[in-house]
C-alpha positions, 0 to 999 in steps of 0.5 A: 435638712435646709442646711443640707441642702445649702452646702450641696449648692456651694460645692457645686458653684465652685466646680463649675467656677473651677472647669471654667477657670481650666477651659480658659487656661486651654484655650490661652495655650491653643490661643499661643500655639496658634500664634507660633505656628503662624509666625513659623513657616517650615520648608521642606530640607530637600527644597533648599540648598544647605552649605557649611561655612569653611576655613582655610586658604581660599583662591580667588578666581575670576571665571570667564569663557572664550575660545583658542586662536591661533597666535600666529594668522596670516590673511591671504588677499589678492594681487590682482582681479582675477577669476577663482578657477579652481578650489584645491582646499577647504576650511580645516585642512591642515596646510604647510607653506607650499599648500596651493589653497586655490587657483585663480586665472587672468589670461592678462597677467601672462601677457604682462609678463611677456611685454616687461620681459621684452622690454627688459630685452630691449633696455639691456641690448641698449646697455650694451650698445652704449658701452660699446660706443663708448668704448669706440670713442675711448678708443678714438681718443686713445689713438688722438693721444697716441698720435700727440705723443708722438708728435711731441716726442719728434718736436722735442728730438727736433728741439734738441737737435738744433740746439746743437746746430745753432751754436754752429750757425747752421739753425737760425735763432727764429728756427729754434724757437719756433722748434721749443713753441711747437714743444711746448704746444704739443705738450699742453695739447696732451694735457689737455686730451689726457683731461678730456680722456678722463672726463670723458669716462666719467660721462661714459661711467654716469650714461651706463650707471644710468641705463643699468637703473632703467634695467633695474627698474624694468627688472622690478616691473618684471618682478612685480607683474610676475609676482602677480602672475605666480599669485595666481596659484594661492599658497599658504604661505606657513604650516597651520590650518585654514581656518577661512576660505572666503571664495566660491568657485567661479567668482571674480576678485579685485585686488586686495579682496581676501581670499583665506585666513590661515592660522598657526596650530601650535602656538595658540592663545585663549581670548577669554570674556571677563564679567567687567565687574570682575575684571579688575582684580586680573593682572597681567601675569597670574596664572589662568587654568583654561578648560577645553571640556577633555582637559586643563591647560595651565596658561598665564595672563598676558593682556588685558583688552581695555574695551568693554563690549556686552559688559564683558572684558577681553583678556588673551591668556598665553599657552605652553608650546606643548598642548593636548590634542583636544586644543584646537583653534575656535575652541570653544573653553572656560577659563579660571583665572587665579587672581589671589590667594586669601589666607586662612579665611571663613567663607562659604558658597556664594548664595544667589543675588549676592555681591561682594564686600556687602551684607546678606541675611540668610537662615542660620540652621540649629544643631537638631536642624529641625530649626532655622533662625535669620542671621547677618553675615559680612561678606568680603571677596568672591573666589569664584564659587565662594565669597569670604565671610568676615563676621556674623558666622563661625567655622563649620555654621550651616546656612540655607543659601537658597534666594528666600528673600520672599520669606526674610520680610514676614518670619525670622525663623523656619521649621524644617521638615525632613 
């Protein structure tokens, strides 16, 4: 009986030992599971952005915003001091070259024009009087010349007659020499008078030219004053739209003060603001797509402003002559400038807070879409909403592109809840 009792005690001790081992194993398994659960963070699939890696040609697009502006603009200012008498057109109105925008008033200008006309008439009358005086003087000299020529011819006939009579002794040698001397003197006086008449004509012509210059100067003064008077009726000057009106009824204007701004309607350009970090990839001649919210207009980059303002650079885009109805001056637009085309590259939608030519760590989804592990990608050039992947991913790989920087420092693996 004692032997039997001893065997029962040994069997009971062995069972207790086995149960203890099992308990320890279960506890260890629970500890491992708890540690794994603690190290893996779970996120809901609906709370993150998931994108697939694509492969193919990718256009490098620089995004920007701006306005449509008139390629041809004309600023209208006052020529003289005046008061706004009437406002005919308001901003937004379509105008032609002869369209009257405002009417101004200045009574002094009308008096100035009248005074200039009277002074011009007086100068013209003086010119006519000068021409008459010159003509009278020339006629007097011409009469003197005719008289001298007549006396010269008479002296010449007298000398010839005496030349025959001197041989017969009828006329003395002294009388004959006096006739010859008189003929020579008259010939010299005729020559001198002819030279004087020629010089007198030159003097008369110069005096007429001077007086005519005075007429031109006065005519110019009259034209200026008439232009100032005519400018009181302010016209557009060319066809377009009245973009800005800078005066009010009854306002007193100083010379050179702005009245209105006229801009063309059909000749439009786009002035686009591009971030300074992306403008280095924009070049003159590149294609651009202008979005008016209703239509897409194709244009060409023609100018890049060298000045940086508010971390952006202005880029001018030329637009075609044929424009849709939605294109109007001062219209806010978006623009996409096609800077380059990347041939046969891997790319993905650009994650938040990621720069080109850098490295980024993204969570790569497993094929069963239940978990994601952290993976480092080398990025290349940016193309609008997309960015080139140089290494670290293959086509059709799926990544979480949401900003999970708060999780990357604590865990390298995520559990995806469907």
